TIDRENFI-118848 format. One line per 4 residues: number of its first residue (from 1); their letters; for each residue z, x, y of C-alpha. Coordinates in steps of 0.25 Angstrom, whole numbers, plus 2048, in hexadecimal, padded with zeros to 3 digits. Example, Ala and Ser with C-alpha at 12.3 -4.5 7.8 and 13.67 -1.06 7.14 Angstrom:
2
1) as) 81F,831,7EE | 81D,837,7FC
***
This chain:
777
1) xxxx) 651,3D9,D53 | 64E,3D0,D47 | 650,3D6,D39 | 64D,3CF,D2C
5) xxxx) 64F,3DB,D23 | 64E,3D4,D16 | 640,3CE,D19 | 63B,3DB,D1F
9) xxxx) 63F,3E3,D12 | 639,3D8,D09 | 62B,3D9,D11 | 62C,3E9,D11
13) xxxx) 62E,3E9,D02 | 623,3DF,CFF | 619,3E7,D08 | 61D,3F4,D01
17) xxxx) 61C,3EF,CF3 | 60F,3E8,CF6 | 609,3F4,CFC | 60D,3FC,CEF
21) xxxx) 607,3F2,CE6 | 5FA,3F3,CEF | 5F9,402,CEF | 5FF,406,CE2
25) xxxx) 603,3FB,CD8 | 5F5,3F5,CD7 | 5ED,402,CD6 | 5F7,408,CCC
29) xxxx) 5F5,3FC,CC3 | 5E6,3FB,CC5 | 5E3,40A,CC3 | 5EF,40C,CB9
33) xxxx) 5E6,413,CAE | 5DF,41C,CB8 | 5ED,420,CBE | 5F4,422,CB1
37) xxxx) 5F5,431,CB0 | 5F4,434,CBF | 5FF,43A,CC7 | 608,431,CD0
41) xxxx) 603,437,CDD | 5F5,434,CD9 | 5F8,426,CD5 | 5FF,424,CE3
45) xxxx) 5F3,429,CEA | 5E9,422,CE1 | 5EF,415,CE3 | 5F1,416,CF2
49) xxxx) 5E4,41B,CF5 | 5DB,414,CEC | 5E1,406,CEF | 5E0,408,CFE
53) xxxx) 5D1,40C,CFD | 5CE,401,CF3 | 5D5,3F6,CFC | 5D0,3FB,D09
57) xxxx) 5C1,3FC,D05 | 5C2,3EF,CFD | 5C7,3E7,D09 | 5BC,3ED,D12
61) xxxx) 5B2,3E9,D08 | 5B7,3DA,D07 | 5B8,3DA,D16 | 5A9,3DF,D18
65) xxxx) 5A5,3D3,D0F | 5AE,3C9,D16 | 5B5,3C6,D0A | 5C3,3CC,D0E
69) xxxx) 5CE,3C3,D0A | 5DB,3C3,D01 | 5D4,3BE,CF5 | 5C8,3C8,CF6
73) xxxx) 5D1,3D3,CF7 | 5DA,3CF,CEB | 5CE,3CC,CE3 | 5C6,3D9,CE6
77) xxxx) 5D3,3E1,CE3 | 5D5,3DA,CD6 | 5C6,3DC,CD2 | 5C6,3EB,CD6
81) xxxx) 5D3,3ED,CCE | 5CE,3E6,CC2 | 5C2,3EF,CC1 | 5CB,3FB,CC2
85) xxxx) 5D4,3F6,CB7 | 5C8,3F2,CAF | 5C2,400,CB1 | 5CE,407,CAC
89) xxxx) 5D1,3FD,CA0 | 5CC,3FD,C92 | 5C3,3F1,C95 | 5CB,3E9,C8B
93) xxxx) 5D1,3DF,C96 | 5C9,3D3,C93 | 5CA,3D5,C84 | 5DA,3D6,C85
97) xxxx) 5D9,3C9,C8E | 5D1,3C2,C83 | 5DB,3C6,C78 | 5E7,3C2,C80
101) xxxx) 5E0,3B4,C83 | 5DE,3B2,C74 | 5EC,3B6,C71 | 5F1,3AC,C7B
105) xxxx) 5E8,3A1,C75 | 5ED,3A4,C67 | 5FB,3A4,C6B | 5FA,397,C73
109) xxxx) 5F3,390,C67 | 5FE,394,C5E | 609,390,C68 | 60F,39E,C6A
113) xxxx) 60A,3A1,C78 | 618,3A3,C7E | 61C,3AC,C73 | 60F,3B4,C74
117) xxxx) 610,3B5,C83 | 61F,3B9,C82 | 61C,3C4,C78 | 610,3C9,C81
121) xxxx) 618,3CA,C8D | 623,3D1,C86 | 61A,3DB,C80 | 613,3DD,C8D
125) xxxx) 620,3DF,C94 | 625,3EA,C8A | 617,3F1,C8B | 618,3F1,C9A
129) xxxx) 627,3F6,C9A | 623,401,C91 | 617,405,C99 | 620,405,CA6
133) xxxx) 62A,40E,C9F | 61F,418,C9B | 61A,41A,CA9 | 61A,428,CAC
137) xxxx) 620,426,CBA | 62D,424,CB4 | 62D,432,CAE | 628,437,CBC
141) xxxx) 633,430,CC3 | 63E,436,CB9 | 638,444,CBB | 637,443,CCA
145) xxxx) 642,439,CCD | 648,440,CD9 | 63A,441,CE0 | 638,432,CDD
149) xxxx) 645,42E,CE3 | 642,437,CEF | 634,431,CF2 | 639,423,CF0
153) xxxx) 644,425,CF9 | 63B,42B,D03 | 632,41E,D02 | 63D,415,D04
157) xxxx) 642,41D,D10 | 634,41C,D17 | 634,40D,D14 | 641,40C,D1B
161) xxxx) 63E,415,D26 | 630,40F,D29 | 635,400,D29 | 642,402,D30
165) xxxx) 63E,3FC,D3D | 635,3F1,D36 | 642,3ED,D2F | 64A,3EC,D3C
169) xxxx) 63E,3E7,D44 | 634,3E0,D3C | 628,3E3,D45 | 61B,3EB,D46
173) xxxx) 61D,3F9,D4A | 610,3FA,D53 | 609,3F0,D5C | 5FB,3F2,D55
177) xxxx) 600,3EE,D47 | 5FC,3DF,D4A | 5EE,3E4,D4C | 5EE,3EA,D3E
181) xxxx) 5F4,3DD,D39 | 5E8,3D5,D40 | 5DE,3DD,D39 | 5E5,3DB,D2B
185) xxxx) 5E6,3CC,D2E | 5D7,3CC,D32 | 5D3,3D2,D24 | 5DC,3C7,D1D
189) xxxx) 5D3,3BD,D24 | 5C6,3C5,D1F | 5C3,3CC,D2D | 5C1,3DB,D2A
193) xxxx) 5C2,3E3,D37 | 5C3,3D7,D40 | 5C7,3DF,D4C | 5BD,3EB,D49
197) xxxx) 5BB,3F6,D3E | 5C8,3FE,D3C | 5CE,406,D31 | 5D5,3FA,D29
201) xxxx) 5DB,402,D1D | 5E9,3FF,D20 | 5E6,3F0,D24 | 5DE,3EE,D16
205) xxxx) 5EA,3F4,D0E | 5F3,3EA,D15 | 5E9,3DF,D13 | 5EA,3E2,D04
209) xxxx) 5F9,3DF,D04 | 5F6,3D2,D0B | 5EC,3CE,D01 | 5F3,3D1,CF5
213) xxxx) 602,3CE,CF9 | 601,3C5,D05 | 60C,3CD,D0C | 60E,3C9,D1B
217) xxxx) 604,3D2,D23 | 60F,3D5,D2E | 619,3DA,D23 | 60E,3E3,D1D
221) xxxx) 60B,3E9,D2A | 61A,3EC,D2D | 61C,3F4,D20 | 60E,3FA,D1D
225) xxxx) 612,406,D26 | 61E,409,D1D | 616,408,D11 | 60A,411,D15
229) xxxx) 614,41B,D1A | 61B,41B,D0D | 60E,41E,D06 | 60C,429,D10
233) xxxx) 619,430,D0C | 616,42F,CFE | 608,435,D00 | 60F,440,D08
237) xxxx) 618,442,CFC | 60D,443,CF2 | 605,44D,CFB | 611,456,CFC
241) xxxx) 613,455,CED | 605,45B,CEB | 608,466,CF5 | 616,46B,CF5
245) xxxx) 61D,473,CEA | 62C,46E,CEA | 62F,461,CE2 | 636,45A,CED
249) xxxx) 62E,460,CF9 | 624,454,CF9 | 630,44B,CFB | 634,453,D06
253) xxxx) 627,452,D0D | 628,443,D0C | 636,443,D11 | 632,44C,D1D
257) xxxx) 627,442,D21 | 630,436,D1E | 63C,43B,D26 | 633,440,D32
261) xxxx) 628,435,D33 | 628,432,D42 | 61C,429,D44 | 620,41A,D45
265) xxxx) 611,417,D42 | 615,419,D33 | 61E,40D,D33 | 613,404,D37
269) xxxx) 606,3FE,D30 | 5FC,407,D38 | 5EF,40B,D31 | 5F0,41A,D36
273) xxxx) 5FD,41C,D2E | 5F9,414,D23 | 5EE,41E,D1F | 5F7,42A,D20
277) xxxx) 5F9,42A,D11 | 5EA,42B,D0F | 5EA,438,D17 | 5F5,43E,D0E
281) xxxx) 5ED,439,D02 | 5E1,440,D08 | 5E9,44E,D09 | 5EF,44B,CFB
285) xxxx) 5E1,44A,CF4 | 5DA,455,CFC | 5E5,45F,CF8 | 5E3,45B,CEA
289) xxxx) 5D4,45C,CEA | 5D4,469,CF1 | 5DE,46F,CE7 | 5D5,46D,CDC
293) xxxx) 5CD,479,CD7 | 5BE,476,CD7 | 5B8,483,CD4 | 5B3,47E,CC7
297) xxxx) 5AD,472,CCD | 5A3,47A,CD6 | 594,478,CD3 | 58F,487,CD1
301) xxxx) 581,485,CCC | 57A,485,CD9 | 579,48F,CE4 | 582,48E,CF0
305) xxxx) 577,488,CF9 | 573,47E,CEF | 582,47A,CEC | 584,477,CFA
309) xxxx) 57A,46C,CFA | 580,467,CED | 58D,462,CF2 | 58B,455,CEB
313) xxxx) 58E,45C,CDE | 59D,45C,CE3 | 59D,44C,CE5 | 5A0,448,CD7
317) xxxx) 5AC,445,CCE | 5AF,453,CCB | 5B2,455,CDA | 5B5,447,CDF
321) xxxx) 5C2,446,CD7 | 5CE,43C,CDA | 5D3,445,CE4 | 5C6,446,CEC
325) xxxx) 5C5,436,CEB | 5D3,434,CF0 | 5CF,43D,CFC | 5C3,433,CFE
329) xxxx) 5CC,427,CFD | 5D6,42D,D07 | 5CB,430,D11 | 5C6,422,D10
333) xxxx) 5D5,41C,D12 | 5D9,425,D1E | 5CC,41F,D25 | 5CE,411,D20
337) xxxx) 5DC,411,D26 | 5DB,417,D33 | 5D2,421,D3B | 5DD,429,D40
341) xxxx) 5E2,42C,D32 | 5D4,430,D2F | 5D5,43B,D39 | 5E2,43F,D33
345) xxxx) 5DB,440,D26 | 5D0,448,D2C | 5DB,452,D31 | 5E1,453,D23
349) xxxx) 5D3,456,D1D | 5D0,460,D28 | 5DE,467,D25 | 5DC,467,D16
353) xxxx) 5CD,46C,D18 | 5D2,478,D21 | 5DD,47B,D17 | 5D4,47C,D0B
357) xxxx) 5C9,484,D11 | 5C0,48A,D0B | 5C3,482,CFE | 5C0,475,D04
361) xxxx) 5B2,479,D08 | 5AE,47C,CFA | 5A5,471,CF5 | 5AD,46D,CE9
365) xxxx) 5B8,469,CF3 | 5B1,466,D00 | 5A6,45D,CFB | 5AE,453,CF3
369) xxxx) 5B9,452,CFE | 5AE,450,D09 | 5A7,446,D00 | 5B5,43E,CFE
373) xxxx) 5B8,43F,D0D | 5AA,43A,D11 | 5AB,42F,D07 | 5B9,42B,D0A
377) xxxx) 5B5,429,D19 | 5A8,421,D15 | 5B1,418,D0C | 5BA,416,D18
381) xxxx) 5B0,414,D23 | 5A5,40C,D1B | 5AD,3FF,D1C | 5AF,400,D2B
385) xxxx) 5A1,404,D2D | 59C,3F8,D25 | 5A4,3EF,D2E | 59F,3F6,D3B
389) xxxx) 590,3F4,D35 | 593,3E6,D34 | 597,3E5,D43 | 5A6,3E6,D43
393) xxxx) 5AA,3EF,D4E | 5B4,3FA,D4E | 5C2,3F6,D52 | 5C6,3FA,D60
397) xxxx) 5D0,405,D5B | 5C4,40D,D55 | 5C0,410,D63 | 5CB,41B,D62
401) xxxx) 5C0,425,D5D | 5B7,423,D6A | 5C4,426,D72 | 5C7,433,D6A
405) xxxx) 5B8,438,D6C | 5B9,435,D7B | 5C7,43C,D7C | 5CE,430,D81
409) xxxx) 5DA,428,D7C | 5D7,41B,D75 | 5DE,410,D7C | 5DA,404,D73
413) xxxx) 5D8,3F6,D77 | 5E4,3F6,D81 | 5DC,3FC,D8D | 5D2,3F1,D8C
417) xxxx) 5DC,3E7,D8B | 5E3,3ED,D98 | 5D6,3EC,DA0 | 5D4,3DD,D9C
421) xxxx) 5E2,3DA,D9F | 5E1,3E0,DAD | 5D5,3D8,DB0 | 5DB,3CB,DAB
425) xxxx) 5E8,3CD,DB3 | 5E1,3D4,DBF | 5EC,3DF,DBF | 5EE,3EC,DB9
429) xxxx) 5F7,3ED,DAD | 601,3F8,DAD | 60D,3FA,DA5 | 61B,3F8,DAB
433) xxxx) 624,3F9,D9F | 61B,403,D97 | 617,411,D9A | 609,411,DA0
437) xxxx) 601,41A,D97 | 5F4,418,D9E | 5F6,424,DA7 | 5F7,42D,D9B
441) xxxx) 5EE,439,D9C | 5E4,438,D91 | 5DB,443,D95 | 5D9,44E,D8B
445) xxxx) 5E1,45B,D8D | 5D8,466,D8F | 5DC,474,D8A | 5D5,480,D8E
449) xxxx) 5D8,489,D82 | 5CF,494,D86 | 5D9,498,D91 | 5E4,499,D87
453) xxxx) 5E7,4A5,D7E | 5E8,4A3,D6F | 5F7,4A3,D6F | 5F8,499,D7B
457) xxxx) 5EE,490,D73 | 5F7,491,D66 | 604,48E,D6F | 5FD,482,D76
461) xxxx) 5F8,47C,D69 | 605,47E,D62 | 60D,477,D6E | 603,46C,D6E
465) xxxx) 604,469,D5F | 614,46A,D60 | 614,461,D6B | 60C,456,D64
469) xxxx) 614,457,D57 | 622,457,D5E | 61E,44B,D66 | 617,442,D5B
473) xxxx) 61C,447,D4D | 62A,44D,D4D | 634,453,D56 | 632,461,D5B
477) xxxx) 63C,468,D51 | 635,461,D45 | 627,465,D4B | 62B,473,D4D
481) xxxx) 62F,474,D3F | 622,46D,D3B | 61A,477,D42 | 622,483,D3C
485) xxxx) 61F,47D,D2F | 611,47C,D32 | 610,48A,D35 | 618,48F,D29
489) xxxx) 610,485,D20 | 603,48B,D26 | 608,499,D22 | 60C,494,D14
493) xxxx) 5FF,48E,D12 | 5F8,49B,D15 | 600,4A2,D0B | 5FE,498,D01
497) xxxx) 5EF,498,D03 | 5EE,4A7,D01 | 5F3,4A6,CF3 | 5E9,49F,CEA
501) xxxx) 5F3,498,CE1 | 5FA,491,CED | 5ED,48F,CF6 | 5EC,480,CF4
505) xxxx) 5FA,47E,CF8 | 5F8,487,D05 | 5EC,47F,D08 | 5F4,472,D07
509) xxxx) 5FE,478,D11 | 5F4,47C,D1A | 5EC,46F,D1A | 5F9,467,D1E
513) xxxx) 5FC,471,D29 | 5EE,470,D2F | 5EF,461,D2E | 5FC,461,D36
517) xxxx) 5F6,46B,D40 | 5E9,462,D42 | 5F2,456,D44 | 5FA,45D,D4F
521) xxxx) 5EE,463,D56 | 5E8,455,D57 | 5F6,44F,D5B | 5F6,459,D66
525) xxxx) 5E7,457,D6A | 5EA,452,D78 | 5F2,45F,D7C | 5E8,468,D74
529) xxxx) 5DC,461,D7B | 5D5,45C,D6F | 5D0,44E,D6B | 5DC,445,D68
533) xxxx) 5D7,43E,D5B | 5E4,437,D58 | 5EF,433,D61 | 5FC,43B,D60
537) xxxx) 605,431,D59 | 5FB,42F,D4E | 5F9,43D,D4B | 608,43E,D49
541) xxxx) 607,434,D3E | 5FD,43D,D37 | 606,449,D39 | 613,444,D34
545) xxxx) 610,442,D25 | 60A,450,D25 | 617,457,D2B | 61F,456,D1F
549) xxxx) 615,45F,D18 | 616,469,D23 | 625,46A,D23 | 625,46D,D14
553) xxxx) 61A,477,D12 | 622,483,D15 | 62D,47F,D0C | 623,47C,D01
557) xxxx) 61D,48A,D03 | 62B,48F,D00 | 62C,487,CF4 | 61F,48B,CEE
561) xxxx) 623,49A,CF0 | 631,497,CEA | 62B,490,CDF | 623,49B,CD9
565) xxxx) 62D,49D,CCE | 62B,493,CC3 | 638,493,CBD | 63C,485,CB9
569) xxxx) 64A,485,CBF | 645,48C,CCB | 63B,481,CCD | 645,476,CCB
573) xxxx) 64E,47D,CD6 | 642,47D,CDF | 640,46E,CDD | 64E,46B,CE0
577) xxxx) 64E,474,CEC | 641,46C,CF1 | 64A,45F,CF0 | 655,465,CF8
581) xxxx) 64C,46B,D02 | 646,45D,D04 | 654,458,D06 | 656,463,D10
585) xxxx) 64A,460,D18 | 64D,451,D19 | 65B,454,D1E | 656,45E,D28
589) xxxx) 64C,454,D2E | 657,44A,D2F | 661,454,D35 | 657,45A,D3F
593) xxxx) 654,44C,D44 | 646,44C,D3F | 647,440,D37 | 63F,434,D3E
597) xxxx) 647,429,D44 | 642,41B,D42 | 635,418,D48 | 635,413,D56
601) xxxx) 631,405,D54 | 626,401,D5D | 62A,3F2,D5F | 61C,3EC,D60
605) xxxx) 621,3DE,D5B | 62D,3D6,D5B | 635,3D4,D4E | 639,3C6,D52
609) xxxx) 62B,3C0,D51 | 629,3C5,D43 | 637,3C0,D3F | 635,3B2,D45
613) xxxx) 627,3B1,D40 | 62B,3B4,D32 | 635,3A9,D33 | 62B,39F,D39
617) xxxx) 622,3A2,D2D | 62D,39F,D23 | 632,392,D2A | 625,38B,D2F
621) xxxx) 61A,386,D26 | 60C,38D,D27 | 603,389,D33 | 60E,381,D3A
625) xxxx) 611,38B,D45 | 60B,393,D50 | 610,3A0,D55 | 60E,3A4,D63
629) xxxx) 610,3B3,D65 | 609,3C0,D68 | 5FF,3C5,D5E | 60A,3CC,D55
633) xxxx) 60D,3C0,D4D | 5FE,3BB,D4C | 5FA,3C1,D3E | 608,3BE,D39
637) xxxx) 606,3AF,D3C | 5F8,3AB,D39 | 5FA,3A9,D2A | 606,3A0,D2C
641) xxxx) 604,399,D3A | 5FD,39A,D47 | 5FE,3A4,D52 | 5FB,3A3,D61
645) xxxx) 5FB,3AF,D6A | 606,3AE,D74 | 5FD,3B5,D7F | 5F3,3AA,D7C
649) xxxx) 5FD,39F,D7D | 603,3A3,D8A | 5F5,3A5,D90 | 5F3,396,D8C
653) xxxx) 600,392,D91 | 5FD,399,D9F | 5F0,390,D9F | 5E6,39B,D9D
657) xxxx) 5E1,395,D90 | 5DE,387,D8B | 5EA,380,D86 | 5ED,381,D77
661) xxxx) 5F8,37C,D6E | 5FE,37F,D61 | 5FA,378,D54 | 607,37A,D4C
665) xxxx) 614,373,D4C | 61C,380,D4F | 618,38A,D5A | 621,397,D5B
669) xxxx) 620,39F,D68 | 624,3AE,D66 | 629,3B4,D73 | 62F,3C1,D77
673) xxxx) 63B,3C1,D81 | 63A,3D0,D81 | 62C,3D4,D82 | 628,3DE,D77
677) xxxx) 61F,3E7,D7F | 616,3E5,D8B | 60C,3EF,D90 | 610,3EC,D9F
681) xxxx) 61E,3E9,D9F | 624,3EF,D92 | 62F,3E9,D8A | 635,3DE,D93
685) xxxx) 63B,3D0,D92 | 633,3C4,D95 | 634,3C1,DA4 | 62F,3B7,DAE
689) xxxx) 628,3C2,DB6 | 61F,3C5,DA9 | 61D,3B6,DA7 | 618,3B4,DB5
693) xxxx) 60D,3BF,DB3 | 5FF,3BD,DB0 | 5FB,3BD,DA1 | 5ED,3C0,D9D
697) xxxx) 5EA,3BB,D8F | 5DF,3C4,D89 | 5E0,3C0,D7B | 5E3,3CE,D76
701) xxxx) 5EF,3D3,D6F | 5F1,3DD,D7A | 5F6,3D1,D83 | 604,3D3,D7C
705) xxxx) 604,3E1,D80 | 600,3E1,D8E | 605,3D3,D92 | 611,3D0,D88
709) xxxx) 61B,3CF,D93 | 613,3C4,D9A | 610,3BC,D8D | 61E,3BC,D88
713) xxxx) 624,3B9,D95 | 61B,3AD,D97 | 61D,3A8,D89 | 62C,3A9,D8B
717) xxxx) 62C,3A1,D98 | 622,397,D92 | 62C,395,D86 | 638,393,D8F
721) xxxx) 631,388,D97 | 62B,382,D8A | 638,381,D84 | 63E,37A,D90
725) xxxx) 633,36F,D8F | 633,36D,D7F | 641,371,D7B | 641,369,D6E
729) xxxx) 634,36F,D68 | 634,37D,D6E | 640,385,D6A | 644,394,D68
733) xxxx) 641,397,D59 | 646,3A6,D5A | 64C,3AE,D65 | 653,3BB,D67
737) xxxx) 654,3C5,D73 | 646,3C9,D73 | 63E,3BE,D6C | 63D,3AF,D6C
741) xxxx) 635,3A6,D64 | 633,397,D68 | 62F,38C,D5E | 627,380,D63
745) xxxx) 626,374,D5A | 61B,36A,D5E | 613,35E,D59 | 605,364,D55
749) xxxx) 5FE,357,D59 | 604,358,D67 | 607,367,D6A | 60E,36C,D76
753) xxxx) 607,371,D82 | 60C,37F,D85 | 605,381,D93 | 611,37F,D9C
757) xxxx) 615,386,DA9 | 620,38E,DA4 | 622,397,DB1 | 624,38B,DBB
761) xxxx) 633,38C,DBB | 632,39B,DBE | 629,39A,DCA | 633,39F,DD4
765) xxxx) 638,3AB,DCB | 629,3AF,DC9 | 627,3AF,DD8 | 633,3B8,DD9
769) xxxx) 62E,3C1,DCF | 620,3C2,DD5 | 626,3C4,DE2 | 62F,3CF,DDD
773) xxxx) 623,3D6,DD6 | 61A,3D5,DE3 | 626,3DC,DEA | 627,3E7,DE0
777) x) 618,3E9,DE1
***
């Protein structure tokens, strides 16, 4: 294990700071006058949502017109921001520029330019300092210092927790992240959807970081998961702040989610999780909109029949206020990020709609929200539809929808690859080191509810929901408490709804509980015999952020009952009690063993390759070296040197391709001594028995998944033989127990011929291995 902690921390800080500048600092400056008297919660959501919506649709537009590059992105942003600033200004900018130029000219003619500049800088600095001291946020922090400290500590804890393994082992957490890396790299080169149409929200936001700050793409992908999860935690806190009564209860909700978050997907840069903040934002603004009293806004001049056909009367500024528009933006974002998160958003909308019946069916609420939902979907789908109309096909991952309709499990591209590999090798590929999941029964469970009594149905459904939740969300004890809190919360919500004064809070309680119930229903879809829209692990990522609210609802109900007496000292006592209650809940989670352990690290790539490559890029001039390795390093090399696929290289060495040589002075060969993972053989050391097997080069990234042991073993024995022949110019550059990197130094005008018979010295051993294998069979 190689650790370069200082470099990792620096890259983490840079990615987080640049992300904050992108999402908050720029819009806060641009929209400064508009946001002047807005709440800090509103500013958070405004900056985050509008900036994402702007950048995503801007990049789609530039890509459609084939002018997508770094300069067009920066130029378009500057132009748009300039228009916004000008719109909110006093329109005296050019006049002030003229006055300044004249003053500079006059000062330079009188030879007092330095004094003039010094005085202006001093005056400007004093003005800026006074302005900073007068910011209202300092007063807010002084008044809410403890809440600020707690929230900051929670953010820092999440950053530490989510990056724990990345700091120890600087590698991608999931094997499909290089696919996302390739899409972002393709956009940098002006190719939008070069592997087919797919929701590109996360990829575009990362592209913006690349365009403005030129951070390393691999580093951004390593830490984007942390940043987007921190945004989610802050969003949960703000939503809880809108719902719950106790001063420190919202912090408690965020603490529960932070301590119990059990989905390792949140630590990775994956589009589904990147969109979860928009789902929380959708709930936030729908609750705000539905809490508003709109009786006075009803058009009462027409009869009931005529008013039904005049729904357009509710589509104007009176009804489409900022809350409704943010609902529209959230809808567009969840679709733009990932289709699974769009389903989670649909579940949330259904839950809120059911909780607010019959209020939500009134035209003054229903029509504006429906309009915003439709327009949000149009905004998200229109760019993708435009590319489809141009002839760009869907990405293969979008075929999941057909699989769901047919009631089958979507297998992805792996099934096709396995068929092609069987044909190429003339044998059946079956896992030896890995469990064979092909025999898993994918038939849909059929339940005949007509033969069950109402009690049996309730028990069966309850057991199915509990089974899903206790195996994918939390442990059995935590889920048992969660279900009890759901039941208690449901009773509390009914009691609150019965009273007009507290009805809106009861409806919020009910909406959250219904949402969790829907998620559990679809999580247990297989056992319940219904269509499985989303795989179980993904549903758990939607359920966990909501769980913190469920645990706190019964406690908040008690707080609201106890808070009826408005005595100042009594209310201060309740605020203090809410703090100690939060500390008690956090302590209970830890003592009961419900606190999450560090995420299981899905070792998809070796840290050694990143460590060595980083040192190569620092040591050797640009375009003087070639990296021969699997696909993992491909996009991290292209802007610095050259890359050749190890699989293609070994296929050429084996004589299956025309001879090719390397055009650079230095060639580095990245070879695993302990194979990371092979579909057939699992985690194994390079071995002669694998090197002697047939290798079928299909030119697919799956070559390294299905044939990795063969590729790495052949490369290892080739390197051993090549080193014997050219010991002076082929040396070990780096080596540890599991990894070795060789460096070949050559004359570019007379490059080495790598096609050698590297197994001839092992002929007898290979025959013995083959004989033993035949005897075993």
